[in-house]
N, C-alpha and C positions, 0 to 999 in steps of 0.2 A: 810485162814487157819483154820483148825478145832481146837477146844480145846481138842479133844480126842487124847491122845498120841498114842494109838494104831494104829491110822490111819497113823501115820508116821512111823511105823515100818520097820526095814531094814529087808530084807528077810533073813531068817534062823539065825536071831540075838536075843538076848534077849533084854528086855526093859532096862536093865542096860547098853548095849552097846550103844544103842540110845541116853541114857542120857548123856553117857561120850562123845560121838562125838559131840552132841549139846553143851555140856558144853565147850568143846575145841573150838569149831568154834565160839561160842558166846565170848569166851575170846579174839579170834583173831579180832573179830568185834570191841570190846571195845578198843582194842589195836590199832585200826587204819586201819584195813583191810577193803576193800570196799566189801560191800555186792554183792553177785553174782546174786541176783534176786530182783525184785521190791516186797515190802511187805506193807501190809496195817498197820503193827506195826512199831514203832520205837524202840522196845525193843529187844535187841541183841539175847536173847534166842529164841524168837518167829521168828526172822529173820533167825536164824540158823535152826530152825525146818522146816521153809518154803524151805530153800535151800536144806535140806535133803529130803523133800518130793518130790522136782524136780529133784533129783538125780545129784545135782551139787556139793555135797560134797563127796569126796572119802576118804576111811580110810582102814587101814590094821589091821586086827585082828591077833595079833601074834600067832604063833603056839606053841605047847607044846615044841617042839624041840629047840626053840629060847630062852627058860628059861634055866638059869644055875642052 
């Protein structure tokens, strides 16, 4: 895994979205979820970024019409 966060970028998404997806997945790992990839690190955030980089994490970006 690279230390450069730009290399993990999700297509057509902001860096903020990447950080939010990684943080949520890292929290799931801390809470006991099994990592979906082998990682050189034992840190949940780095494991989450590895999973995102490999395309193993799915997310839904809400549309403007879903806001009230």
